[in-house]
C-alpha positions as CSV (number, residue, x, y, z in Angstrom):
1,X,58.2,56.2,115.2
2,X,60.3,58.1,112.9
3,X,63.5,58.8,115.2
4,X,65.5,59.5,112.1
5,X,63.6,62.6,111.2
6,X,63.6,63.9,114.9
7,X,67.5,63.6,115.1
8,X,67.8,65.1,111.7
9,X,65.8,68.2,112.9
10,X,67.9,68.5,116.1
11,X,71.2,68.1,114.0
12,X,69.8,70.9,111.7
13,X,69.1,73.3,114.8
14,X,72.5,72.6,116.3
15,X,74.3,73.3,113.0
16,X,72.4,76.5,112.7
17,X,73.3,77.6,116.2
18,X,77.0,76.6,115.5
19,X,77.0,78.7,112.3
20,X,75.6,81.7,114.1
21,X,78.2,81.3,116.8
22,X,80.9,81.1,114.2
23,X,79.6,84.4,112.6
24,X,79.8,86.1,116.0
25,X,83.3,84.8,116.9
26,X,85.1,85.6,113.5
27,X,85.1,89.3,113.8
28,X,86.4,89.0,117.4
29,X,89.1,86.7,116.4
30,X,90.0,88.8,113.5
31,X,90.3,91.9,115.8
32,X,92.2,90.2,118.5
33,X,94.7,92.6,119.6
34,X,98.5,91.7,119.4
35,X,101.4,93.4,121.5
36,X,104.9,93.0,120.3
37,X,107.4,94.0,122.9
38,X,111.1,94.3,121.7
39,X,113.7,92.4,123.6
40,X,116.5,94.1,121.7
41,X,117.1,96.6,118.9
42,X,115.8,95.5,115.6
43,X,116.4,96.4,111.8
44,X,113.7,96.2,109.2
45,X,112.9,97.3,105.7
46,X,109.6,98.7,107.0
47,X,107.3,98.2,109.9
48,X,103.5,98.3,109.8
49,X,101.4,98.4,113.0
50,X,97.8,97.5,112.2
51,X,94.7,98.7,113.9
52,X,94.1,97.4,117.5
53,X,97.9,96.1,117.6
54,X,100.7,97.5,119.8
55,X,104.5,97.8,119.1
56,X,106.2,98.4,122.5
57,X,109.9,99.5,122.0
58,X,110.7,98.5,125.6
59,X,113.3,100.8,127.1
60,X,116.2,102.3,124.8
61,X,116.0,99.7,122.0
62,X,116.4,101.1,118.4
63,X,114.2,100.4,115.3
64,X,116.3,101.1,112.2
65,X,114.3,101.3,109.0
66,X,116.4,100.6,106.0
67,X,113.5,101.2,103.4
68,X,112.8,104.4,101.6
69,X,109.5,105.9,100.7
70,X,107.1,105.3,103.8
71,X,108.7,102.6,105.8
72,X,106.8,103.2,109.0
73,X,102.9,103.0,109.0
74,X,101.3,103.3,112.3
75,X,97.7,102.7,112.5
76,X,97.6,100.9,115.9
77,X,99.7,101.9,118.9
78,X,103.3,102.8,119.1
79,X,104.8,102.8,122.5
80,X,108.1,104.7,122.2
81,X,109.5,104.1,125.8
82,X,113.0,105.7,125.6
83,X,113.9,104.2,122.3
84,X,115.0,105.6,119.0
85,X,113.5,105.2,115.5
86,X,116.4,105.7,112.9
87,X,115.1,106.4,109.3
88,X,118.1,104.9,107.3
89,X,116.8,104.5,103.7
90,X,118.9,105.3,100.6
91,X,116.4,107.7,98.9
92,X,113.6,110.1,99.5
93,X,111.8,109.2,102.8
94,X,108.6,110.3,104.5
95,X,108.6,110.3,108.3
96,X,105.6,109.0,109.9
97,X,103.4,111.7,111.7
98,X,103.4,110.7,115.2
99,X,102.2,112.9,118.2
100,X,100.3,113.0,121.5
101,X,99.9,109.3,122.8
102,X,101.5,107.7,119.7
103,X,104.8,109.8,119.5
104,X,108.5,109.3,119.2
105,X,111.2,109.4,121.9
106,X,114.2,109.8,119.7
107,X,113.8,110.4,116.2
108,X,116.9,110.3,113.9
109,X,116.9,111.1,110.2
110,X,119.8,109.5,108.1
111,X,122.5,107.0,109.1
112,X,125.8,108.4,110.1
113,X,127.7,106.3,107.5
114,X,125.3,107.1,104.7
115,X,126.8,108.4,101.4
116,X,123.4,109.2,99.7
117,X,121.7,112.5,99.2
118,X,118.5,112.0,100.9
119,X,115.2,114.3,101.3
120,X,113.4,113.7,104.4
121,X,109.7,115.0,104.4
122,X,106.8,114.6,106.9
123,X,103.0,114.1,106.3
124,X,101.8,115.6,109.5
125,X,102.7,116.7,113.1
126,X,105.7,115.2,114.7
127,X,106.2,115.0,118.5
128,X,109.4,113.6,120.0
129,X,109.6,113.6,123.8
130,X,113.4,113.1,123.6
131,X,115.5,114.4,120.7
132,X,115.2,114.9,116.8
133,X,118.5,114.6,114.8
134,X,119.3,115.2,111.2
135,X,122.7,113.4,110.9
136,X,125.8,114.4,109.1
137,X,126.0,111.3,106.9
138,X,129.1,110.3,105.1
139,X,129.7,112.0,101.9
140,X,126.0,112.5,101.2
141,X,123.7,115.3,102.6
142,X,120.5,114.8,104.6
143,X,117.8,117.4,104.3
144,X,114.6,117.6,106.4
145,X,111.8,119.6,105.1
146,X,109.3,120.6,107.7
147,X,106.6,122.2,105.4
148,X,103.4,123.3,107.1
149,X,103.8,120.6,109.9
150,X,104.3,121.5,113.5
151,X,107.2,119.8,115.3
152,X,107.9,119.3,119.0
153,X,111.1,118.1,120.4
154,X,110.9,117.8,124.2
155,X,114.3,116.7,125.5
156,X,117.2,118.6,127.0
157,X,119.2,118.2,123.6
158,X,115.9,118.8,121.6
159,X,117.3,119.3,118.1
160,X,120.6,118.5,116.5
161,X,121.4,119.3,112.8
162,X,124.7,117.8,111.6
163,X,127.5,119.5,109.7
164,X,126.3,118.0,106.3
165,X,122.6,118.3,107.1
166,X,119.9,120.8,106.6
167,X,116.6,121.7,108.5
168,X,114.5,123.6,106.0
169,X,111.1,125.3,106.8
170,X,109.8,127.4,104.0
171,X,106.2,126.6,105.1
172,X,104.2,127.6,108.1
173,X,105.0,124.8,110.5
174,X,105.7,125.7,114.1
175,X,108.6,124.4,116.3
176,X,108.2,123.9,120.0
177,X,111.5,123.2,122.0
178,X,111.9,121.5,125.4
179,X,115.8,121.9,125.2
180,X,118.6,123.1,123.0
181,X,118.7,123.6,119.4
182,X,122.3,122.7,118.1
183,X,123.2,123.6,114.3
184,X,126.4,122.6,112.7
185,X,124.7,122.6,109.2
186,X,122.0,124.6,107.5
187,X,119.0,126.0,109.1
188,X,116.2,127.9,107.3
189,X,112.9,129.2,108.8
190,X,111.3,131.4,106.3
191,X,107.4,131.7,106.3
192,X,105.9,130.5,103.1
193,X,109.4,131.2,101.4
194,X,108.7,134.8,101.3
195,X,112.0,136.2,102.6
196,X,112.4,139.8,102.3
197,X,110.0,140.2,99.4
198,X,107.8,143.2,100.9
199,X,105.7,144.2,103.8
200,X,102.7,142.7,105.4
201,X,103.7,139.2,105.6
202,X,102.4,137.3,108.6
203,X,104.8,135.6,110.9
204,X,103.1,132.3,110.5
205,X,106.2,130.2,111.9
206,X,106.1,130.3,115.7
207,X,109.3,129.1,117.5
208,X,108.4,128.6,121.2
209,X,109.3,127.1,124.5
210,X,107.5,123.9,125.7
211,X,107.4,125.8,129.2
212,X,106.4,129.5,128.9
213,X,108.9,131.8,130.2
214,X,111.7,129.3,130.2
215,X,114.2,130.3,127.4
216,X,115.7,127.5,125.1
217,X,119.4,127.9,124.0
218,X,120.6,127.8,120.3
219,X,124.1,127.0,119.3
220,X,125.2,127.4,115.8
221,X,128.6,127.1,113.9
222,X,127.0,128.4,110.6
223,X,124.5,131.0,109.9
224,X,120.9,130.5,110.5
225,X,118.4,132.0,108.0
226,X,115.1,133.4,109.6
227,X,112.4,135.5,108.0
228,X,109.0,136.4,109.2
229,X,109.0,134.3,112.1
230,X,107.5,134.7,115.7
231,X,110.2,133.9,118.4
232,X,109.3,133.4,122.1
233,X,111.5,132.4,125.1
234,X,114.7,131.8,123.2
235,X,118.3,132.6,123.8
236,X,121.5,131.8,121.9
237,X,125.3,131.5,122.3
238,X,125.6,132.6,118.6
239,X,124.4,135.6,116.6
240,X,120.9,134.9,115.1
241,X,119.5,137.5,112.7
242,X,115.7,137.3,112.2
243,X,114.2,139.6,109.4
244,X,110.9,141.1,109.6
245,X,110.0,139.1,112.6
246,X,108.5,139.4,116.1
247,X,110.3,138.6,119.4
248,X,109.2,138.0,123.0
249,X,111.6,137.1,125.8
250,X,114.6,136.5,123.7
251,X,118.3,136.6,124.5
252,X,120.6,139.5,123.4
253,X,122.1,137.5,120.6
254,X,118.9,137.4,118.8
255,X,118.8,140.4,116.5
256,X,115.6,141.6,115.1
257,X,116.4,143.2,111.8
258,X,114.3,145.2,109.2
259,X,114.1,143.9,105.7
260,X,115.3,147.3,104.5
261,X,118.7,146.4,106.0
262,X,118.8,143.0,104.4
263,X,121.8,143.8,102.3
264,X,123.8,145.3,105.3
265,X,123.2,143.0,108.4
266,X,124.0,144.2,111.9
267,X,127.3,142.9,113.3
268,X,128.4,143.1,116.9
269,X,131.0,145.3,118.6
270,X,130.7,144.1,122.2
271,X,128.0,143.4,124.5
272,X,124.6,144.4,122.9
273,X,125.7,147.2,120.6
274,X,125.4,146.6,116.8
275,X,126.7,148.5,113.8
276,X,125.8,148.2,110.1
277,X,128.1,146.9,107.6
278,X,130.2,143.8,107.0
279,X,133.1,144.3,109.2
280,X,133.4,143.1,112.6
281,X,135.2,145.5,115.2
282,X,137.3,143.8,117.7
């Protein structure tokens, strides 16, 4: 009786089934989900969240990204909690597009002590349930270019633009506010960079409140440029001139101006009365 041949056949069958089991288990093991929960604030050149994996900021912790280019790559799940993502690179930086379930809480562009001139851009929609801040920087300047991308800032202090900073939208991207817009620097909303170049330009940039009928207040210590915008549910403690635009439920300090009056903007006397010319009457 050839027991060796029998055992050899059994061994081959077992090996075959083990091999098939291994082929089945390998993809599962390779795709095993990993969740990283921060225990404190962290600093990194870049962060990459792969498919199926989760990064949980866990409370008010901050992630400081010191790399330039595209230092935040989110293909998995990002749980913002009440934390902050600070882009603190030294040269041109692309802000990761995050919205809906994968969104920011607080988003900050530029380190407060930075002396570099940095251009921040975005490759898609951005939603921050807290605030969006473009910082002063040190001796450098920080500029955020919105382009054609929609932005939502949902916190009580929704947007802050520092004294040495710029928010520049010369595309068609909309802005939705859940709170105030505070400007100490330079702010431009100019649909497709058309300015006052002629009639028939659509008001493709929409500035709206996250809650219909609830006005959001703007403050500014420097002029805000607006051309061909649609503004709904906004008020202001500073004069804001919007050329060739459309208004709905806006406060008295928002002034709707024809492009034909571009060279002689309206100034206030008192209350809601305006006159033409460059002189303010006290």
